[in-house]
Structures are given as C-alpha cells and as structure tokens.
N, C-alpha and C positions, 0 to 999 in steps of 0.2 A: 689138898695137895694134888690128888689125882685129877680133879677138875682143871686145875691150872696146867698140868702136864698135857691133858687132853686139848686144852685151848691152844697151847704152844704147838702141838702136833698139827692141829687144823691150820694154824697160821703158816707152818712150814709147808703144808700141802698146797695152800693157796699160792705161796711164793713159787712153787714148782709150775703152777699154771701159767704164770707170767715170767718167763726166764729173762734174766738181765742180758742185754746185748750192748756192745760198745757203740758209742755215738760216733758218727763219721767225723764230727768236729773235735773229738777228744773229750776229756773229762776235766772239769774245773775242780781243783782241790785247793782249799784255803785253810789257813790256821786261824783259830779264833780263841780268845780268852775273855771275851766280853760280848754281851748281847743285849738287845732291847726288843721287847715284844709289844706289838700293838694289834688291834683287832677291829673288825667290823661285824655286822650281823651275819655276814656270809663267809668270812675267812679270817685267818690269823697270819700276821706277817712277823717274821723274826729277822732282825738285822744283826749281822755278825761283824765284830770289829776286833782289832788288836789294841789292847791297852798299852800305852807307851808314854814316856815322859814328853811333856809339851815342848815343842821347839823353842829354844832360847829361854827356857824356864826350868830351873832346877827343882821346883817344888810341886808343880801341878802335873796332872796326867790328862791325856786326850785318848779317845778311842778312834782309831783310824778305821773307817768302814772298809770291810773286805768283801761283803756280799750280803744278799738278802734272799729269803725264801718266803713265798706266800702260798698258803695251802688252805683247803676247805677244813671246816671244823672237824669233820669226820676223820680226816687224815691226821689232824693235830691230836685228836684223842688217841688214835692208834700209835702215833709217835710217842706220846706221853707214856702210854702203857709199855711200849717197847723199851724206852729209856729207863723207866722205873725198874723193869726186870733186869736190864743190863747193869744198872748201878747196884742193885741188890746182889747180883751174881759176883760182880767185881769186889764188893765189900766183904762178901763171905770168904773170899780168898785172901784179900789184901788188907782187911780192916776198914774201919769207918773213914770215909773221905771227909776231911775237915776243911772248912772254908778258909781261904787265905785272907789276911788283912794287909792292906797296902801301907807301907811306911810313909810318913809325911815327906821324907826326903828320898827320892828314887835311887839315890846312890847308896842307901843303907838297905841291905837285904831284909826281907820280912823274917820275924822270929818264927821258929817251927812250932 
C-alpha cells in the first residue's frame, strides 16, 4: 500500500513539472458511452462514440462517432493504470459498477 501511495505521489510531482495551460483554440469536450480500440506496433487508437437508436429503425442501435485519440503504448499503459486507480476509488465509495445491458427495443429502459 505504501509503495502505491509513493507511486501516486511521484506521479503528482511529475504533473507539477508540466502544468496544464489553456489552448488558444479552446478545449473540445465530448460525451461518449461507446468505444472501439485498435492498435499498431507503435500506438493505440481509441474511437469514441455515442450509442443511439438507428435512424428510422426502432430495433437497432448505431454508434455515432464523436472523436478519437491516438497515443503511444507508453501513454496507453499510464492511462490504463490511472483509470484502474480511478475506478477502484469510485467503487470504494459508491459500490461496484455493473455493466448495462441494452434492451432489444430502445423504447424499453434497461433493467437495473
């Protein structure tokens, strides 16, 4: 546990070395509830989308693409570690996150 806290402190110190600054073009924020991951030998690409009912179809769903991020494997590993720690922290306060199952008919809400 102490080693994990020490690692988190080192990461926080590294973050202080490179402060966040605002982009002159603003910041793109997107909502996503669906993703697709692909990779090559040198990087990882994550496409983000929003799952919604298919147009003119009351049964099927489509994922409308919202954006994508491509990163080096080293950054992907750091992101995976950060997300794992974040989910663990969230679940310790709020309980286990359970996956949602989509209904066959999008007009029927999923069961809890």
